C-alpha positions, 0 to 999 in steps of 0.5 A: 500500500505504500506505493499508492502514494496515499495517506493511511487514512485515505487508503482506509476511507477508500476501502470503506467507500468500496465496501459500501458500494459492494454492500449496496449492490448486495442489498440490491441483489437481495431485493431483486431476488425476493421481488422476482419470484413468489417466495414461501413464508418460511423462505421470507422469514429466513431471508429476514433473519439472514439480513439481520446477521448481515447488518450485525456483521458490518461492525466486524467488517469495520474492525477487519478493514481497520486491521487490514489497513493498519489503522486500528488504534487499539480502541476500535473507534472509527471516529477519525474516518471520513467514510464509515460503513453503512450498517443500514444499507440492508434496511430497504431490503429488510422492509421489502421482505417484511412487507412480503411476510405481512402479505403472505400472512394475510393471504394465509389468514384469508385462506383459513377464513374462507375455508371456515366460511365454506365449511359453515355454508356447507353445513347450513346448506346441508341442514336446509335441504334436509 
């Protein structure tokens, strides 16, 4: 890295900037993956759990970048950096998945209530014809 003729802070910020670009692209891929096909309720819940882990892993990525660029000052603080990792980059993907979970749950409840109404009408109709 000494051949780049950049200060250590500039190298660190550049790595963080490109990490943010990578995370944003990953989030976009997740959103398109969920939007393209009809996913089951179990798949949507698992995707939400995985996105939660991805959000939590941003802190570990912060520390790894600091360690990689030799900028770790021992405290793990990133206050001297102009660019920080955006741990909320997955927020849109998570909210979209949660919306689909809500829709899937509503569909399941509607199907359950429709089945109950169908059975009720079948019993009423049977009693009426007897």
